[in-house]
FIMARGU-674475 format. One record per residue (C-alpha): x, y, z; residue number from 1. Coordinates in Angstrom, 2 decimals. Last residue first. Layout:
N
+---------+---------+---------+-----+
!       x !       y !       z ! num !
+---------+---------+---------+-----+
!       X !       Y !       Z ! NUM !
...
+---------+---------+---------+-----+
***
This chain:
470
+---------+---------+---------+-----+
!       x !       y !       z ! num !
+---------+---------+---------+-----+
! -104.97 !  122.09 !  -91.11 ! 470 !
! -107.42 !  124.97 !  -91.26 ! 469 !
! -110.36 !  122.56 !  -90.92 ! 468 !
! -108.74 !  120.90 !  -87.87 ! 467 !
! -108.33 !  124.29 !  -86.21 ! 466 !
! -112.06 !  124.86 !  -86.55 ! 465 !
! -114.19 !  126.75 !  -89.07 ! 464 !
! -117.74 !  127.60 !  -88.01 ! 463 !
! -120.45 !  125.52 !  -89.64 ! 462 !
! -122.81 !  127.52 !  -91.80 ! 461 !
! -126.24 !  127.65 !  -90.29 ! 460 !
! -129.11 !  125.48 !  -91.50 ! 459 !
! -132.58 !  126.15 !  -92.90 ! 458 !
! -132.23 !  129.77 !  -94.03 ! 457 !
! -134.90 !  132.17 !  -92.73 ! 456 !
! -138.12 !  133.26 !  -94.42 ! 455 !
! -139.42 !  136.66 !  -93.30 ! 454 !
! -142.50 !  136.60 !  -91.03 ! 453 !
! -145.81 !  137.06 !  -92.88 ! 452 !
! -147.36 !  140.40 !  -91.97 ! 451 !
! -149.65 !  140.76 !  -89.00 ! 450 !
! -153.36 !  141.13 !  -88.28 ! 449 !
! -154.94 !  139.64 !  -85.18 ! 448 !
! -158.28 !  138.02 !  -84.37 ! 447 !
! -159.42 !  138.02 !  -87.99 ! 446 !
! -163.14 !  137.43 !  -88.17 ! 445 !
! -164.32 !  133.92 !  -88.96 ! 444 !
! -165.45 !  133.29 !  -92.53 ! 443 !
! -169.24 !  132.93 !  -92.72 ! 442 !
! -170.41 !  129.35 !  -93.10 ! 441 !
! -172.04 !  128.47 !  -96.44 ! 440 !
! -175.49 !  127.02 !  -95.94 ! 439 !
! -176.96 !  124.03 !  -97.80 ! 438 !
! -176.89 !  121.74 !  -94.77 ! 437 !
! -176.92 !  123.71 !  -91.48 ! 436 !
! -173.39 !  124.26 !  -90.17 ! 435 !
! -172.09 !  121.63 !  -87.74 ! 434 !
! -171.24 !  118.90 !  -90.23 ! 433 !
! -167.55 !  119.76 !  -90.56 ! 432 !
! -166.17 !  121.87 !  -87.70 ! 431 !
! -164.19 !  124.86 !  -89.06 ! 430 !
! -166.46 !  127.78 !  -89.93 ! 429 !
! -169.51 !  126.89 !  -87.83 ! 428 !
! -167.16 !  126.02 !  -84.96 ! 427 !
! -165.45 !  129.43 !  -85.05 ! 426 !
! -168.82 !  131.20 !  -85.30 ! 425 !
! -170.10 !  129.29 !  -82.25 ! 424 !
! -167.05 !  130.21 !  -80.19 ! 423 !
! -167.60 !  133.95 !  -80.49 ! 422 !
! -165.46 !  134.78 !  -77.46 ! 421 !
! -165.48 !  135.20 !  -73.67 ! 420 !
! -162.56 !  133.83 !  -71.68 ! 419 !
! -162.56 !  132.79 !  -68.02 ! 418 !
! -158.86 !  132.10 !  -68.68 ! 417 !
! -158.92 !  129.09 !  -66.35 ! 416 !
! -162.27 !  128.14 !  -67.92 ! 415 !
! -160.73 !  128.34 !  -71.39 ! 414 !
! -157.85 !  126.13 !  -70.15 ! 413 !
! -160.26 !  123.47 !  -68.83 ! 412 !
! -162.24 !  123.57 !  -72.09 ! 411 !
! -158.98 !  122.92 !  -73.95 ! 410 !
! -158.24 !  119.94 !  -71.72 ! 409 !
! -161.70 !  118.46 !  -72.32 ! 408 !
! -161.31 !  118.89 !  -76.08 ! 407 !
! -157.80 !  117.41 !  -75.97 ! 406 !
! -158.96 !  114.36 !  -74.03 ! 405 !
! -161.82 !  113.72 !  -76.46 ! 404 !
! -159.52 !  114.19 !  -79.47 ! 403 !
! -157.10 !  111.65 !  -77.99 ! 402 !
! -159.65 !  108.96 !  -77.17 ! 401 !
! -161.82 !  109.24 !  -80.29 ! 400 !
! -160.20 !  106.39 !  -82.24 ! 399 !
! -160.18 !  104.32 !  -79.02 ! 398 !
! -164.01 !  104.34 !  -78.82 ! 397 !
! -165.12 !  105.86 !  -75.47 ! 396 !
! -168.06 !  103.91 !  -74.01 ! 395 !
! -171.11 !  105.21 !  -72.18 ! 394 !
! -173.49 !  103.14 !  -70.05 ! 393 !
! -172.02 !  104.35 !  -66.75 ! 392 !
! -172.52 !  107.95 !  -67.94 ! 391 !
! -176.29 !  107.39 !  -67.86 ! 390 !
! -176.33 !  106.91 !  -64.09 ! 389 !
! -174.16 !  109.98 !  -63.55 ! 388 !
! -176.39 !  112.12 !  -65.77 ! 387 !
! -179.45 !  111.04 !  -63.79 ! 386 !
! -177.72 !  112.59 !  -60.73 ! 385 !
! -177.66 !  110.79 !  -57.38 ! 384 !
! -174.07 !  109.57 !  -57.92 ! 383 !
! -172.98 !  113.22 !  -58.46 ! 382 !
! -170.03 !  113.18 !  -60.87 ! 381 !
! -171.73 !  114.48 !  -64.03 ! 380 !
! -173.67 !  117.31 !  -62.38 ! 379 !
! -170.75 !  118.24 !  -60.12 ! 378 !
! -168.33 !  118.46 !  -63.04 ! 377 !
! -170.82 !  120.61 !  -64.93 ! 376 !
! -171.28 !  122.95 !  -61.95 ! 375 !
! -167.52 !  123.16 !  -61.35 ! 374 !
! -166.96 !  123.98 !  -65.03 ! 373 !
! -169.57 !  126.77 !  -64.98 ! 372 !
! -168.11 !  128.22 !  -61.76 ! 371 !
! -164.60 !  128.16 !  -63.24 ! 370 !
! -165.89 !  130.32 !  -66.06 ! 369 !
! -166.25 !  130.12 !  -69.85 ! 368 !
! -167.88 !  133.21 !  -71.29 ! 367 !
! -170.15 !  132.60 !  -74.28 ! 366 !
! -170.97 !  134.44 !  -77.50 ! 365 !
! -173.17 !  133.61 !  -80.53 ! 364 !
! -175.45 !  131.36 !  -78.44 ! 363 !
! -175.74 !  127.56 !  -78.15 ! 362 !
! -171.98 !  127.18 !  -78.58 ! 361 !
! -170.85 !  127.46 !  -74.93 ! 360 !
! -174.15 !  125.81 !  -73.77 ! 359 !
! -173.13 !  122.52 !  -75.43 ! 358 !
! -172.27 !  120.67 !  -72.21 ! 357 !
! -175.81 !  121.32 !  -70.96 ! 356 !
! -177.21 !  119.32 !  -73.96 ! 355 !
! -175.33 !  116.06 !  -73.52 ! 354 !
! -177.00 !  114.38 !  -70.53 ! 353 !
! -180.46 !  115.74 !  -71.34 ! 352 !
! -180.03 !  114.42 !  -74.89 ! 351 !
! -179.18 !  110.96 !  -73.58 ! 350 !
! -182.18 !  111.08 !  -71.24 ! 349 !
! -184.42 !  112.02 !  -74.18 ! 348 !
! -183.13 !  109.03 !  -76.16 ! 347 !
! -183.93 !  106.59 !  -73.33 ! 346 !
! -181.76 !  103.48 !  -73.65 ! 345 !
! -183.77 !  100.24 !  -73.38 ! 344 !
! -183.49 !   99.48 !  -77.10 ! 343 !
! -179.77 !   98.83 !  -76.76 ! 342 !
! -177.35 !   99.49 !  -79.60 ! 341 !
! -174.55 !  100.10 !  -77.12 ! 340 !
! -173.46 !  103.70 !  -76.71 ! 339 !
! -170.34 !  105.59 !  -77.83 ! 338 !
! -169.82 !  103.06 !  -80.64 ! 337 !
! -170.06 !  105.45 !  -83.60 ! 336 !
! -173.45 !  104.10 !  -84.74 ! 335 !
! -174.79 !  104.16 !  -81.19 ! 334 !
! -173.85 !  107.81 !  -80.80 ! 333 !
! -175.47 !  108.65 !  -84.14 ! 332 !
! -178.70 !  106.81 !  -83.35 ! 331 !
! -178.98 !  108.51 !  -79.97 ! 330 !
! -178.37 !  111.97 !  -81.44 ! 329 !
! -180.97 !  111.48 !  -84.19 ! 328 !
! -183.51 !  110.22 !  -81.67 ! 327 !
! -182.96 !  113.21 !  -79.37 ! 326 !
! -183.31 !  115.87 !  -82.10 ! 325 !
! -183.37 !  118.93 !  -79.80 ! 324 !
! -181.86 !  121.45 !  -82.25 ! 323 !
! -178.72 !  121.81 !  -80.14 ! 322 !
! -178.36 !  118.02 !  -80.07 ! 321 !
! -178.77 !  117.76 !  -83.84 ! 320 !
! -176.05 !  120.37 !  -84.41 ! 319 !
! -173.65 !  118.57 !  -82.09 ! 318 !
! -174.47 !  115.26 !  -83.80 ! 317 !
! -173.60 !  116.79 !  -87.18 ! 316 !
! -170.35 !  118.32 !  -85.99 ! 315 !
! -169.25 !  115.01 !  -84.48 ! 314 !
! -170.38 !  113.00 !  -87.53 ! 313 !
! -168.17 !  115.08 !  -89.85 ! 312 !
! -165.03 !  113.64 !  -88.28 ! 311 !
! -162.53 !  116.48 !  -87.65 ! 310 !
! -160.09 !  116.86 !  -90.53 ! 309 !
! -159.73 !  114.75 !  -93.69 ! 308 !
! -156.97 !  112.66 !  -92.19 ! 307 !
! -157.04 !  113.37 !  -88.43 ! 306 !
! -153.70 !  112.57 !  -86.79 ! 305 !
! -153.80 !  113.53 !  -83.13 ! 304 !
! -150.65 !  115.22 !  -81.89 ! 303 !
! -148.48 !  114.83 !  -78.79 ! 302 !
! -144.84 !  115.72 !  -79.29 ! 301 !
! -145.81 !  119.01 !  -80.92 ! 300 !
! -144.44 !  121.29 !  -78.21 ! 299 !
! -145.04 !  125.02 !  -78.76 ! 298 !
! -147.75 !  127.26 !  -80.25 ! 297 !
! -147.37 !  131.05 !  -80.47 ! 296 !
! -150.77 !  132.74 !  -80.50 ! 295 !
! -150.68 !  135.99 !  -82.48 ! 294 !
! -151.15 !  139.39 !  -80.86 ! 293 !
! -148.16 !  141.24 !  -82.33 ! 292 !
! -146.26 !  140.97 !  -79.02 ! 291 !
! -146.75 !  137.19 !  -79.12 ! 290 !
! -149.20 !  135.34 !  -76.88 ! 289 !
! -147.39 !  132.20 !  -75.77 ! 288 !
! -148.60 !  128.60 !  -75.54 ! 287 !
! -147.25 !  125.22 !  -74.42 ! 286 !
! -147.09 !  125.97 !  -70.69 ! 285 !
! -150.86 !  126.56 !  -70.72 ! 284 !
! -151.76 !  122.85 !  -71.07 ! 283 !
! -153.26 !  121.90 !  -74.42 ! 282 !
! -151.20 !  118.83 !  -75.32 ! 281 !
! -152.92 !  117.30 !  -78.35 ! 280 !
! -152.27 !  119.78 !  -81.16 ! 279 !
! -154.64 !  118.36 !  -83.80 ! 278 !
! -153.42 !  117.28 !  -87.23 ! 277 !
! -154.99 !  117.25 !  -90.69 ! 276 !
! -152.92 !  120.43 !  -91.23 ! 275 !
! -155.60 !  122.91 !  -92.38 ! 274 !
! -158.87 !  121.18 !  -91.45 ! 273 !
! -157.44 !  119.52 !  -88.33 ! 272 !
! -155.76 !  122.81 !  -87.32 ! 271 !
! -158.91 !  124.94 !  -87.58 ! 270 !
! -160.89 !  123.65 !  -84.58 ! 269 !
! -158.27 !  123.64 !  -81.83 ! 268 !
! -156.30 !  126.60 !  -83.15 ! 267 !
! -159.41 !  128.81 !  -83.36 ! 266 !
! -160.47 !  127.78 !  -79.86 ! 265 !
! -157.07 !  128.75 !  -78.45 ! 264 !
! -157.13 !  132.05 !  -80.37 ! 263 !
! -160.54 !  132.99 !  -78.98 ! 262 !
! -159.39 !  132.20 !  -75.46 ! 261 !
! -156.26 !  134.31 !  -75.84 ! 260 !
! -158.30 !  137.35 !  -76.91 ! 259 !
! -160.78 !  136.91 !  -74.06 ! 258 !
! -157.93 !  136.66 !  -71.56 ! 257 !
! -156.20 !  139.75 !  -72.93 ! 256 !
! -159.45 !  141.78 !  -72.90 ! 255 !
! -160.24 !  140.67 !  -69.35 ! 254 !
! -156.78 !  141.79 !  -68.27 ! 253 !
! -154.09 !  139.21 !  -67.64 ! 252 !
! -152.82 !  138.35 !  -64.14 ! 251 !
! -152.94 !  134.63 !  -63.48 ! 250 !
! -154.46 !  133.30 !  -66.70 ! 249 !
! -152.37 !  135.73 !  -68.79 ! 248 !
! -149.27 !  134.56 !  -66.94 ! 247 !
! -150.15 !  130.89 !  -67.56 ! 246 !
! -150.59 !  131.71 !  -71.26 ! 245 !
! -146.95 !  132.71 !  -71.34 ! 244 !
! -146.37 !  136.23 !  -72.73 ! 243 !
! -144.19 !  136.19 !  -75.81 ! 242 !
! -140.84 !  135.29 !  -77.28 ! 241 !
! -140.66 !  132.12 !  -79.37 ! 240 !
! -137.25 !  130.59 !  -80.15 ! 239 !
! -136.94 !  128.86 !  -83.51 ! 238 !
! -136.53 !  125.11 !  -83.25 ! 237 !
! -133.86 !  122.57 !  -82.27 ! 236 !
! -134.93 !  119.04 !  -81.26 ! 235 !
! -132.77 !  116.50 !  -79.44 ! 234 !
! -133.56 !  112.87 !  -78.52 ! 233 !
! -134.38 !  111.11 !  -81.84 ! 232 !
! -132.53 !  113.78 !  -83.83 ! 231 !
! -133.71 !  117.15 !  -85.08 ! 230 !
! -132.53 !  120.43 !  -86.61 ! 229 !
! -134.00 !  123.80 !  -87.61 ! 228 !
! -137.73 !  123.32 !  -87.04 ! 227 !
! -139.70 !  126.53 !  -87.67 ! 226 !
! -141.86 !  128.08 !  -84.96 ! 225 !
! -145.68 !  127.88 !  -85.26 ! 224 !
! -147.57 !  131.19 !  -85.19 ! 223 !
! -151.39 !  131.46 !  -85.17 ! 222 !
! -153.60 !  134.53 !  -85.78 ! 221 !
! -152.53 !  136.34 !  -88.97 ! 220 !
! -151.27 !  133.15 !  -90.66 ! 219 !
! -148.08 !  133.64 !  -92.72 ! 218 !
! -147.25 !  129.93 !  -92.57 ! 217 !
! -150.04 !  128.13 !  -90.67 ! 216 !
! -150.15 !  124.89 !  -92.71 ! 215 !
! -146.37 !  124.87 !  -93.27 ! 214 !
! -145.65 !  125.37 !  -89.56 ! 213 !
! -148.13 !  122.65 !  -88.61 ! 212 !
! -146.49 !  120.17 !  -91.00 ! 211 !
! -143.04 !  121.17 !  -89.69 ! 210 !
! -144.24 !  120.59 !  -86.13 ! 209 !
! -145.47 !  117.10 !  -86.99 ! 208 !
! -142.23 !  116.21 !  -88.77 ! 207 !
! -140.16 !  117.50 !  -85.85 ! 206 !
! -142.28 !  115.51 !  -83.39 ! 205 !
! -141.52 !  112.35 !  -85.36 ! 204 !
! -137.84 !  113.23 !  -85.16 ! 203 !
! -138.27 !  113.85 !  -81.42 ! 202 !
! -139.42 !  110.27 !  -80.84 ! 201 !
! -140.32 !  109.92 !  -77.12 ! 200 !
! -143.72 !  111.53 !  -77.73 ! 199 !
! -144.78 !  108.51 !  -79.79 ! 198 !
! -144.92 !  106.51 !  -76.54 ! 197 !
! -147.92 !  108.60 !  -75.47 ! 196 !
! -149.91 !  107.72 !  -78.60 ! 195 !
! -149.23 !  103.99 !  -78.50 ! 194 !
! -149.82 !  103.68 !  -74.75 ! 193 !
! -153.11 !  105.60 !  -74.90 ! 192 !
! -154.32 !  103.47 !  -77.81 ! 191 !
! -153.41 !  100.30 !  -75.92 ! 190 !
! -155.33 !  101.51 !  -72.87 ! 189 !
! -158.42 !  102.19 !  -75.02 ! 188 !
! -158.16 !   98.81 !  -76.75 ! 187 !
! -158.15 !   97.07 !  -73.33 ! 186 !
! -160.81 !   99.15 !  -71.54 ! 185 !
! -164.07 !   98.83 !  -73.46 ! 184 !
! -166.01 !  101.18 !  -71.14 ! 183 !
! -169.65 !  100.35 !  -70.43 ! 182 !
! -168.96 !   99.56 !  -66.76 ! 181 !
! -167.69 !  103.08 !  -65.96 ! 180 !
! -166.15 !  103.31 !  -62.48 ! 179 !
! -165.86 !   99.57 !  -61.87 ! 178 !
! -164.64 !   99.03 !  -65.43 ! 177 !
! -161.99 !  101.70 !  -64.90 ! 176 !
! -160.47 !   99.56 !  -62.15 ! 175 !
! -159.60 !   96.96 !  -64.77 ! 174 !
! -156.96 !   99.30 !  -66.15 ! 173 !
! -154.83 !   98.88 !  -63.02 ! 172 !
! -152.18 !   96.76 !  -64.70 ! 171 !
! -152.27 !   98.93 !  -67.83 ! 170 !
! -151.60 !  102.06 !  -65.78 ! 169 !
! -148.56 !  100.42 !  -64.20 ! 168 !
! -147.30 !   99.51 !  -67.66 ! 167 !
! -147.77 !  103.11 !  -68.77 ! 166 !
! -145.77 !  104.35 !  -65.78 ! 165 !
! -142.92 !  101.94 !  -66.52 ! 164 !
! -142.99 !  102.93 !  -70.20 ! 163 !
! -142.65 !  106.61 !  -69.32 ! 162 !
! -139.79 !  105.96 !  -66.91 ! 161 !
! -137.90 !  103.77 !  -69.39 ! 160 !
! -138.29 !  106.38 !  -72.13 ! 159 !
! -137.25 !  109.24 !  -69.86 ! 158 !
! -134.10 !  107.41 !  -68.77 ! 157 !
! -131.75 !  110.15 !  -69.91 ! 156 !
! -133.94 !  113.24 !  -70.21 ! 155 !
! -134.78 !  114.43 !  -73.72 ! 154 !
! -133.23 !  117.73 !  -74.79 ! 153 !
! -135.25 !  120.51 !  -76.44 ! 152 !
! -133.04 !  123.30 !  -77.79 ! 151 !
! -134.98 !  126.54 !  -78.35 ! 150 !
! -133.34 !  128.94 !  -80.78 ! 149 !
! -132.32 !  132.60 !  -80.99 ! 148 !
! -130.85 !  133.29 !  -84.45 ! 147 !
! -127.19 !  134.32 !  -84.57 ! 146 !
! -126.04 !  132.32 !  -87.62 ! 145 !
! -124.45 !  129.71 !  -85.33 ! 144 !
! -127.78 !  129.21 !  -83.57 ! 143 !
! -128.08 !  131.13 !  -80.32 ! 142 !
! -129.29 !  129.17 !  -77.31 ! 141 !
! -132.18 !  128.80 !  -74.88 ! 140 !
! -132.53 !  125.42 !  -73.22 ! 139 !
! -135.66 !  123.27 !  -73.08 ! 138 !
! -136.20 !  120.23 !  -70.88 ! 137 !
! -137.37 !  116.73 !  -71.69 ! 136 !
! -139.74 !  113.89 !  -70.78 ! 135 !
! -142.28 !  115.55 !  -68.46 ! 134 !
! -141.29 !  119.21 !  -68.69 ! 133 !
! -138.48 !  121.57 !  -67.77 ! 132 !
! -138.38 !  125.14 !  -69.07 ! 131 !
! -135.70 !  127.80 !  -69.66 ! 130 !
! -133.00 !  125.33 !  -68.70 ! 129 !
! -129.72 !  126.70 !  -67.26 ! 128 !
! -126.86 !  125.55 !  -69.48 ! 127 !
! -127.40 !  128.49 !  -71.83 ! 126 !
! -125.78 !  127.87 !  -75.21 ! 125 !
! -124.11 !  130.54 !  -77.38 ! 124 !
! -122.67 !  130.59 !  -80.94 ! 123 !
! -124.31 !  127.25 !  -81.53 ! 122 !
! -123.73 !  124.44 !  -84.05 ! 121 !
! -120.04 !  124.31 !  -83.12 ! 120 !
! -121.10 !  123.31 !  -79.59 ! 119 !
! -122.17 !  119.92 !  -80.93 ! 118 !
! -118.53 !  118.97 !  -81.63 ! 117 !
! -118.94 !  115.59 !  -79.87 ! 116 !
! -121.82 !  114.75 !  -82.18 ! 115 !
! -125.44 !  115.91 !  -82.38 ! 114 !
! -127.25 !  113.10 !  -80.54 ! 113 !
! -124.57 !  111.54 !  -78.29 ! 112 !
! -122.91 !  114.91 !  -77.64 ! 111 !
! -126.25 !  116.59 !  -76.91 ! 110 !
! -127.29 !  113.76 !  -74.55 ! 109 !
! -124.00 !  114.03 !  -72.63 ! 108 !
! -124.26 !  117.81 !  -72.43 ! 107 !
! -127.70 !  117.52 !  -70.80 ! 106 !
! -126.42 !  115.08 !  -68.18 ! 105 !
! -123.50 !  117.41 !  -67.39 ! 104 !
! -125.85 !  120.41 !  -67.14 ! 103 !
! -127.82 !  118.91 !  -64.26 ! 102 !
! -131.46 !  117.81 !  -64.79 ! 101 !
! -134.27 !  120.24 !  -63.99 ! 100 !
! -136.93 !  120.22 !  -61.22 !  99 !
! -140.23 !  121.14 !  -62.95 !  98 !
! -140.81 !  124.78 !  -63.88 !  97 !
! -142.91 !  124.99 !  -67.03 !  96 !
! -146.25 !  123.21 !  -66.70 !  95 !
! -145.38 !  121.61 !  -63.36 !  94 !
! -145.55 !  125.06 !  -61.78 !  93 !
! -149.29 !  125.14 !  -62.58 !  92 !
! -149.78 !  122.01 !  -60.48 !  91 !
! -148.13 !  123.58 !  -57.44 !  90 !
! -149.92 !  126.94 !  -57.72 !  89 !
! -153.35 !  125.39 !  -58.25 !  88 !
! -152.70 !  122.95 !  -55.41 !  87 !
! -151.90 !  125.79 !  -53.00 !  86 !
! -155.09 !  127.77 !  -53.77 !  85 !
! -157.71 !  125.34 !  -55.13 !  84 !
! -159.18 !  123.84 !  -51.97 !  83 !
! -161.46 !  126.66 !  -50.75 !  82 !
! -162.20 !  127.63 !  -54.36 !  81 !
! -163.68 !  124.24 !  -55.17 !  80 !
! -161.58 !  122.52 !  -57.85 !  79 !
! -162.93 !  122.56 !  -61.43 !  78 !
! -160.45 !  125.21 !  -62.58 !  77 !
! -157.68 !  122.88 !  -61.39 !  76 !
! -158.54 !  120.90 !  -64.52 !  75 !
! -155.59 !  122.01 !  -66.64 !  74 !
! -153.18 !  121.33 !  -63.79 !  73 !
! -154.48 !  117.76 !  -63.50 !  72 !
! -153.19 !  117.05 !  -67.01 !  71 !
! -149.80 !  118.45 !  -66.02 !  70 !
! -149.76 !  116.21 !  -62.95 !  69 !
! -150.61 !  113.14 !  -65.01 !  68 !
! -147.86 !  114.07 !  -67.44 !  67 !
! -145.56 !  114.22 !  -64.43 !  66 !
! -146.37 !  110.63 !  -63.54 !  65 !
! -146.14 !  109.53 !  -67.17 !  64 !
! -142.51 !  110.55 !  -67.44 !  63 !
! -140.99 !  112.92 !  -64.87 !  62 !
! -140.37 !  111.27 !  -61.47 !  61 !
! -138.75 !  114.43 !  -60.13 !  60 !
! -141.67 !  116.69 !  -61.08 !  59 !
! -144.34 !  114.29 !  -59.82 !  58 !
! -142.60 !  113.94 !  -56.44 !  57 !
! -141.64 !  117.60 !  -55.94 !  56 !
! -144.91 !  119.14 !  -57.14 !  55 !
! -147.00 !  116.80 !  -54.97 !  54 !
! -144.75 !  117.45 !  -51.96 !  53 !
! -145.23 !  121.20 !  -52.43 !  52 !
! -149.01 !  120.66 !  -52.56 !  51 !
! -148.90 !  118.62 !  -49.35 !  50 !
! -146.79 !  121.31 !  -47.71 !  49 !
! -149.28 !  124.06 !  -48.60 !  48 !
! -152.32 !  121.96 !  -47.67 !  47 !
! -150.90 !  121.13 !  -44.24 !  46 !
! -150.03 !  124.79 !  -43.58 !  45 !
! -153.49 !  125.99 !  -44.62 !  44 !
! -155.14 !  123.40 !  -42.37 !  43 !
! -152.91 !  124.24 !  -39.41 !  42 !
! -153.65 !  127.96 !  -39.76 !  41 !
! -157.40 !  127.29 !  -39.98 !  40 !
! -157.28 !  125.05 !  -36.90 !  39 !
! -155.54 !  127.64 !  -34.70 !  38 !
! -152.49 !  126.30 !  -32.84 !  37 !
! -153.34 !  125.22 !  -29.27 !  36 !
! -151.01 !  122.35 !  -28.46 !  35 !
! -153.73 !  119.81 !  -29.32 !  34 !
! -154.16 !  121.59 !  -32.66 !  33 !
! -150.49 !  121.07 !  -33.37 !  32 !
! -150.82 !  117.34 !  -32.78 !  31 !
! -153.79 !  117.12 !  -35.12 !  30 !
! -151.75 !  118.88 !  -37.80 !  29 !
! -148.93 !  116.40 !  -37.37 !  28 !
! -151.41 !  113.59 !  -38.01 !  27 !
! -152.60 !  115.37 !  -41.17 !  26 !
! -148.98 !  115.81 !  -42.26 !  25 !
! -148.38 !  112.08 !  -41.87 !  24 !
! -151.55 !  111.14 !  -43.75 !  23 !
! -150.66 !  113.49 !  -46.63 !  22 !
! -147.18 !  112.03 !  -46.83 !  21 !
! -148.61 !  108.53 !  -47.01 !  20 !
! -150.99 !  109.62 !  -49.81 !  19 !
! -148.07 !  111.02 !  -51.87 !  18 !
! -145.43 !  108.47 !  -50.81 !  17 !
! -147.19 !  105.81 !  -52.91 !  16 !
! -146.02 !  107.67 !  -56.03 !  15 !
! -142.42 !  107.30 !  -54.87 !  14 !
! -142.89 !  103.59 !  -54.17 !  13 !
! -144.49 !  103.06 !  -57.59 !  12 !
! -141.50 !  104.72 !  -59.24 !  11 !
! -138.99 !  102.55 !  -57.41 !  10 !
! -140.89 !   99.34 !  -58.16 !   9 !
! -141.49 !  100.22 !  -61.84 !   8 !
! -137.81 !  100.91 !  -62.40 !   7 !
! -136.60 !  104.12 !  -64.05 !   6 !
! -136.01 !  106.70 !  -61.28 !   5 !
! -134.85 !  109.82 !  -63.20 !   4 !
! -131.16 !  110.62 !  -62.80 !   3 !
! -130.14 !  113.27 !  -60.24 !   2 !
! -131.79 !  116.65 !  -59.54 !   1 !
+---------+---------+---------+-----+
***
C-alpha cells in the first residue's frame, strides 16, 4: 500500500466507488444470467466481490472511513443471515488485517518520533505489522531488556485523512435531521469531531492507558498492558498474548463465549467506577482472552472521561423502567434532554419503547443472540412501528454521545458472541442508581483467579554504541 489519500476530493471519490462498483457488478451479474449461469451462483459471486471491494476501499482510505467500517463490523450481528456471510468476513478483517503501509514509511515515522538511533531501543523489530487499523499499525518487537512489546506507529497522513472524513460528515450532518427530527445536530457533530481527533495524540492515549493499568493492576479478571514509551505518533506497550475475541466469536465453545461476554460486560460497567474512564472502542480486534482467563484490553485511543463514574441518573432510570414507572422515566429523560418537555408525549409509549431493550437485565441471566438483535433492530427501524414514530422525537445530548455509542457497540459484540452471563448482577454492583435505595449490592463473582503479574522496570538500559566507547 502507498500513502493514504489525504484530500477531501480524492477520499470522497474513493468512497463513491463503493455504490458504483456495486452497480457495475450487478450489471455484470445480469449479463451472466442471460448466458445461462445460475442466479444463486451469480448472486453469491456479486456479494463476495462487493464485500472484497468494501474491505479494500475502507482499508486503504484508513481514517474515519475505516473507523466507519470497524463500527459496521460490530453490528454485522444485526444483518439477516442470507446477507451476512461475505460482508461479515470482510468487515471483521478490518478489525485487525487492513492493508498495511510499507516498512520504509514505518521506519521514517519511528526515526522522526524516537530519533535516528531508534533501533537501539529494541533488540529485535519485526517490519511486518501484526495488526493494521484505522490510523496506525502495530509491530511486534523486543525491548532492549528482552521484553516482548507492541509498537504502535501512526500512518503518515492519518491526521489529514481523519480530518477530511470528519469535515465530510459535518457537511452532511443536516441529513440526520430528516432521519430523526428531534436531534440537535451541530453540538453532536462537534462532540464527535473532538473525541475522534483525540485519537491522533498517542501521548494522550498513553496517559489513558496508564490510568487504566493502574486502576486494574493485579485484577483477577481484566489485564491492561503497561506503557513503556510514547510520543505523539509512536506508542510502545507490553505485548499481550492471547486468543483474539474475533477467534472466540468465530470458533469458540459456548463456555468460552459465555466467559468472554461476562468479562466484556464487567469491563464496560466497572471501568468508570475504578478509572473514571470508559474504553470507547469495543470492536473485537481490541480484546484478547489470556491463557489464565483474564480479558486483555488493547487500544485506548478512544476513551470517555466520566468523573465520578457512570451518571447515577442512567442507573436510576433503568431501574424505574424495569419497575414500570412510566412517569418517572419520562420525567428523567426530559430532565436530561433526551426528550423535549412536551405535554403531548405519552409516558406509557416511552416506556414501551425502552422496556424491550432492557430484557438482558430483567432476569438474573440472559443470552444475547443475533436473533434478538435483529428483532430489536427491526422493531426500531420499521416505519409502521410505534417505536419508530417515537424515536423521531428523541434527542441525543452530546455529553452522552460516546457512552451511547460504546453501549450499542458492546451489545453488538455480545450478540456476536451469543454470550450468556449474569449481566444484572454486574450492573447492580457497578452502575450507580440501579440497585434499590437502601440495599448494598452483592459483590460480583470472580470470573477468573490469577496472581498479580510481577512489576517490570520502566525503561531499558540503552545499549552501548561505538560513539559511546569513543
